[in-house]
N, CA, C and O of each residue as an XYZ file, in Angstrom:
408
protein
N       0.852     -1.183      0.000
C       0.000      0.000      0.000
C       0.889      1.234      0.000
O       1.838      1.326      0.779
N       0.577      2.183     -0.879
C       1.399      3.376     -1.012
C       1.027      4.449     -0.002
O       0.122      4.297      0.817
N       1.757      5.516     -0.102
C       1.531      6.676      0.763
C       0.170      7.296      0.431
O      -0.197      7.371     -0.742
N      -0.583      7.740      1.445
C      -1.877      8.385      1.191
C      -1.678      9.619      0.310
O      -0.659     10.304      0.397
N      -2.666      9.884     -0.533
C      -2.586     11.006     -1.470
C      -3.144     12.282     -0.841
O      -4.221     12.270     -0.245
N      -2.408     13.370     -0.978
C      -2.843     14.659     -0.435
C      -4.001     15.239     -1.240
O      -4.162     14.963     -2.429
N      -4.796     16.047     -0.558
C      -5.929     16.726     -1.179
C      -5.393     17.822     -2.102
O      -4.444     18.529     -1.765
N      -6.010     17.944     -3.251
C      -5.672     18.993     -4.211
C      -5.951     20.369     -3.593
O      -6.965     20.529     -2.914
N      -5.086     21.364     -3.808
C      -5.285     22.688     -3.204
C      -6.633     23.328     -3.535
O      -7.211     24.012     -2.690
N      -7.139     23.118     -4.740
C      -8.447     23.682     -5.108
C      -9.549     23.018     -4.286
O     -10.449     23.694     -3.787
N      -9.477     21.704     -4.146
C     -10.456     20.969     -3.327
C     -10.380     21.415     -1.869
O     -11.405     21.563     -1.204
N      -9.164     21.627     -1.380
C      -8.989     22.056      0.005
C      -9.607     23.436      0.234
O     -10.288     23.648      1.237
N      -9.377     24.370     -0.681
C      -9.973     25.713     -0.544
C     -11.498     25.634     -0.535
O     -12.151     26.322      0.251
N     -12.063     24.806     -1.396
C     -13.526     24.642     -1.432
C     -14.035     24.050     -0.125
O     -15.066     24.479      0.395
N     -13.319     23.070      0.404
C     -13.705     22.451      1.676
C     -13.663     23.480      2.797
O     -14.612     23.588      3.573
N     -12.585     24.229      2.887
C     -12.449     25.212      3.963
C     -13.490     26.321      3.866
O     -13.882     26.891      4.884
N     -13.938     26.627      2.666
C     -14.968     27.657      2.487
C     -16.295     27.242      3.114
O     -17.135     28.093      3.407
N     -16.486     25.953      3.320
C     -17.741     25.459      3.890
C     -17.578     24.962      5.329
O     -18.511     24.397      5.899
N     -16.412     25.169      5.908
C     -16.147     24.702      7.270
C     -15.611     25.847      8.118
O     -14.403     26.057      8.230
N     -16.531     26.569      8.701
C     -16.221     27.769      9.474
C     -15.217     27.488     10.595
O     -15.353     26.524     11.349
N     -14.223     28.345     10.680
C     -13.256     28.260     11.761
C     -12.018     27.438     11.441
O     -10.993     27.591     12.107
N     -12.086     26.579     10.451
C     -10.949     25.744     10.091
C     -10.051     26.484      9.105
O     -10.529     27.249      8.267
N      -8.745     26.246      9.215
C      -7.814     26.835      8.263
C      -6.631     25.877      8.055
O      -6.380     24.977      8.857
N      -5.925     26.107      6.959
C      -4.727     25.330      6.660
C      -3.563     25.987      7.378
O      -3.174     27.113      7.066
N      -3.024     25.278      8.328
C      -1.899     25.778      9.114
C      -0.645     24.985      8.736
O      -0.225     24.078      9.454
N      -0.067     25.345      7.606
C       1.143     24.699      7.106
C       0.991     23.173      7.042
O       1.730     22.430      7.687
N       0.021     22.736      6.253
C      -0.168     21.307      6.058
C      -0.981     20.601      7.116
O      -1.032     19.371      7.151
N      -1.623     21.377      7.984
C      -2.512     20.815      9.007
C      -3.819     21.576      8.951
O      -3.830     22.788      8.734
N      -4.922     20.869      9.145
C      -6.216     21.531      9.310
C      -6.357     21.863     10.783
O      -6.290     20.974     11.632
N      -6.550     23.130     11.091
C      -6.553     23.583     12.482
C      -7.787     24.423     12.794
O      -8.293     25.170     11.956
N      -8.247     24.269     14.027
C      -9.333     25.103     14.539
C      -9.240     25.127     16.056
O      -8.931     24.120     16.694
N      -9.516     26.307     16.623
C      -9.589     26.438     18.080
C     -11.048     26.581     18.467
O     -11.772     27.415     17.923
N     -11.468     25.756     19.413
C     -12.840     25.739     19.910
C     -12.872     26.366     21.300
O     -11.967     26.140     22.103
N     -13.898     27.146     21.586
C     -14.055     27.793     22.892
C     -15.153     27.091     23.688
O     -16.127     26.592     23.123
N     -14.977     27.061     25.016
C     -15.911     26.381     25.909
C     -16.222     27.240     27.120
O     -15.492     28.180     27.437
N     -17.311     26.908     27.791
C     -17.715     27.656     28.990
C     -16.885     27.310     30.211
O     -16.825     28.077     31.172
N     -16.243     26.149     30.167
C     -15.429     25.732     31.318
C     -14.258     24.877     30.843
O     -14.261     24.344     29.733
N     -13.284     24.766     31.691
C     -12.124     23.926     31.411
C     -12.552     22.463     31.245
O     -12.074     21.771     30.346
N     -13.442     22.005     32.107
C     -13.892     20.610     32.054
C     -14.637     20.330     30.752
O     -14.499     19.244     30.190
N     -15.423     21.287     30.264
C     -16.115     21.093     28.987
C     -15.102     20.917     27.856
O     -15.306     20.093     26.965
N     -14.022     21.681     27.888
C     -12.965     21.529     26.893
C     -12.283     20.174     26.980
O     -12.003     19.542     25.961
N     -12.017     19.730     28.206
C     -11.416     18.404     28.393
C     -12.328     17.297     27.868
O     -11.862     16.346     27.241
N     -13.616     17.425     28.124
C     -14.587     16.430     27.657
C     -14.581     16.367     26.130
O     -14.590     15.284     25.545
N     -14.566     17.537     25.492
C     -14.501     17.609     24.037
C     -13.200     16.987     23.519
O     -13.226     16.181     22.589
N     -12.080     17.352     24.110
C     -10.785     16.818     23.673
C     -10.763     15.296     23.781
O     -10.249     14.616     22.892
N     -11.314     14.765     24.853
C     -11.380     13.307     25.005
C     -12.247     12.679     23.918
O     -11.889     11.642     23.360
N     -13.383     13.300     23.618
C     -14.279     12.760     22.591
C     -13.611     12.781     21.216
O     -13.732     11.821     20.454
N     -12.913     13.860     20.897
C     -12.213     13.953     19.611
C     -11.082     12.925     19.559
O     -10.883     12.265     18.539
N     -10.353     12.796     20.650
C      -9.284     11.807     20.703
C      -9.797     10.391     20.520
O      -9.180      9.591     19.816
N     -10.913     10.077     21.146
C     -11.489      8.735     21.005
C     -12.013      8.492     19.597
O     -11.875      7.389     19.068
N     -12.616      9.516     18.979
C     -13.080      9.384     17.593
C     -11.891      9.134     16.668
O     -11.967      8.308     15.758
N     -10.808      9.844     16.904
C      -9.609      9.621     16.111
C      -9.051      8.231     16.311
O      -8.640      7.580     15.350
N      -9.032      7.772     17.538
C      -8.531      6.434     17.826
C      -9.395      5.376     17.142
O      -8.875      4.412     16.579
N     -10.725      5.560     17.193
C     -11.638      4.634     16.514
C     -11.348      4.563     15.013
O     -11.479      3.507     14.395
N     -10.953      5.704     14.436
C     -10.682      5.775     12.999
C      -9.231      5.421     12.663
O      -8.865      5.352     11.490
N      -8.411      5.197     13.683
C      -7.005      4.924     13.443
C      -6.261      6.142     12.913
O      -5.278      6.014     12.184
N      -6.738      7.315     13.284
C      -6.163      8.580     12.799
C      -6.210      9.559     13.968
O      -7.292      9.929     14.424
N      -5.070      9.972     14.444
C      -5.002     10.681     15.716
C      -4.681     12.156     15.547
O      -3.749     12.511     14.825
N      -5.448     13.022     16.211
C      -5.211     14.463     16.111
C      -4.109     14.924     17.060
O      -3.754     14.237     18.018
N      -3.593     16.086     16.768
C      -2.783     16.805     17.748
C      -3.750     17.734     18.463
O      -4.437     18.533     17.826
N      -3.804     17.629     19.778
C      -4.727     18.422     20.592
C      -3.940     19.303     21.548
O      -2.984     18.856     22.183
N      -4.348     20.544     21.640
C      -3.762     21.469     22.608
C      -4.902     21.933     23.501
O      -5.813     22.621     23.040
N      -4.858     21.566     24.762
C      -5.909     21.912     25.709
C      -5.440     23.086     26.547
O      -4.392     23.025     27.190
N      -6.218     24.147     26.534
C      -5.934     25.317     27.346
C      -7.121     25.621     28.233
O      -8.063     24.834     28.318
N      -7.074     26.754     28.886
C      -8.179     27.143     29.749
C      -9.358     27.570     28.889
O      -9.312     28.613     28.236
N     -10.417     26.759     28.888
C     -11.652     27.008     28.156
C     -11.475     27.064     26.642
O     -12.280     27.681     25.944
N     -10.413     26.417     26.126
C     -10.245     26.317     24.681
C      -9.445     25.065     24.339
O      -8.608     24.603     25.114
N      -9.729     24.537     23.165
C      -9.015     23.361     22.660
C      -8.701     23.614     21.191
O      -9.588     23.950     20.407
N      -7.445     23.451     20.829
C      -7.045     23.539     19.430
C      -6.862     22.124     18.902
O      -6.175     21.299     19.503
N      -7.500     21.864     17.753
C      -7.433     20.553     17.114
C      -6.684     20.714     15.795
O      -6.981     21.615     15.010
N      -5.723     19.847     15.558
C      -4.975     19.816     14.301
C      -5.071     18.424     13.699
O      -4.783     17.426     14.359
N      -5.484     18.372     12.427
C      -5.520     17.111     11.694
C      -4.532     17.177     10.542
O      -4.531     18.141      9.777
N      -3.696     16.164     10.416
C      -2.778     16.010      9.290
C      -2.467     14.536      9.137
O      -2.632     13.755     10.074
N      -2.018     14.160      7.956
C      -1.605     12.781      7.722
C      -0.093     12.779      7.578
O       0.449     13.198      6.555
N       0.571     12.308      8.601
C       2.033     12.364      8.633
C       2.669     11.590      7.476
O       3.666     12.035      6.907
N       2.097     10.430      7.126
C       2.646      9.628      6.027
C       2.631     10.389      4.702
O       3.510     10.202      3.860
N       1.635     11.240      4.525
C       1.495     12.015      3.282
C       2.181     13.371      3.378
O       2.304     14.087      2.385
N       2.627     13.714      4.581
C       3.233     15.032      4.825
C       2.275     16.152      4.420
O       2.667     17.127      3.778
N       1.007     15.987      4.812
C       0.016     17.007      4.507
C      -1.393     16.525      4.755
O      -1.622     15.582      5.513
N      -2.329     17.179      4.111
C      -3.758     16.956      4.328
C      -4.289     15.981      3.280
O      -4.079     16.151      2.079
N      -4.986     14.949      3.777
C      -5.582     13.925      2.911
C      -7.090     13.895      3.132
O      -7.598     14.542      4.048
N      -7.811     13.141      2.289
C      -9.256     13.018      2.504
C      -9.623     12.537      3.907
O     -10.680     12.890      4.430
N      -8.764     11.745      4.505
C      -9.025     11.264      5.869
C      -9.108     12.427      6.857
O      -9.921     12.402      7.781
N      -8.269     13.445      6.666
C      -8.300     14.622      7.539
C      -9.600     15.399      7.346
O     -10.172     15.906      8.311
N     -10.065     15.492      6.107
C     -11.336     16.180      5.845
C     -12.475     15.463      6.572
O     -13.346     16.099      7.165
N     -12.454     14.142      6.517
C     -13.482     13.358      7.184
C     -13.438     13.594      8.695
O     -14.480     13.703      9.340
N     -12.237     13.671      9.251
C     -12.106     13.877     10.690
C     -12.497     15.297     11.102
O     -12.951     15.502     12.228
N     -12.333     16.270     10.224
C     -12.848     17.620     10.501
C     -14.363     17.548     10.661
O     -14.917     18.129     11.594
N     -15.035     16.836      9.752
C     -16.492     16.686      9.873
C     -16.860     15.992     11.184
O     -17.825     16.380     11.842
N     -16.103     14.975     11.560
C     -16.367     14.273     12.821
C     -16.166     15.209     14.009
O     -16.954     15.190     14.955
N     -15.127     16.021     13.966
C     -14.837     16.964     15.051
C     -15.947     17.990     15.181
O     -16.385     18.299     16.289
N     -16.403     18.519     14.056
C     -17.503     19.485     14.086
C     -18.784     18.855     14.640
O     -19.538     19.502     15.366
N     -19.020     17.595     14.293
C     -20.212     16.905     14.815
C     -20.122     16.756     16.331
O     -21.113     16.947     17.034
N     -18.948     16.421     16.829
C     -18.770     16.292     18.278
C     -19.007     17.638     18.955
O     -19.685     17.705     19.980
N     -18.459     18.704     18.392
C     -18.631     20.038     18.975
C     -20.108     20.451     18.981
O     -20.570     21.114     19.910
N     -20.828     20.059     17.955
C     -22.249     20.407     17.860
C     -23.121     19.501     18.728
O     -24.336     19.687     18.798
N     -22.505     18.526     19.387
C     -23.269     17.639     20.264
C     -23.877     16.461     19.545
O     -24.724     15.753     20.091
N     -23.440     16.251     18.309
C     -23.920     15.101     17.555
C     -22.881     13.994     17.643
O     -21.716     14.252     17.947
N     -23.288     12.794     17.384
C     -22.361     11.682     17.386
C     -21.468     11.769     16.145
O     -21.945     12.069     15.050
N     -20.195     11.509     16.320
C     -19.263     11.540     15.187
C     -19.619     10.434     14.209
O     -19.954      9.322     14.618
N     -19.548     10.738     12.902
C     -19.827      9.680     11.914
C     -18.785      8.582     11.977
O     -17.620      8.833     12.286
N     -19.211      7.365     11.682
C     -18.275      6.220     11.667
C     -18.098      5.738     10.264
O     -17.354      4.786     10.027
């Protein structure tokens, strides 16, 4: 099996145009989420981490006081792949209180 294929820049721009708050941070899809409490942020970070683990694709998470930054990238591809786009949708679903797609 070869290296995962990166998303085309035009496709990535179109995707980001429909996903508020997300941006390309040097080959990573990044977004910072705000919460009413530190514990709410921890709960979210755990849910995103578990969704990533279920998918075999793990995010970089930065947990701060009442905020969590999520970064998705595919290290094998050295950039953003369709798998990262799918995990952005899963992350947004978790933030919205919906179950992450499987």
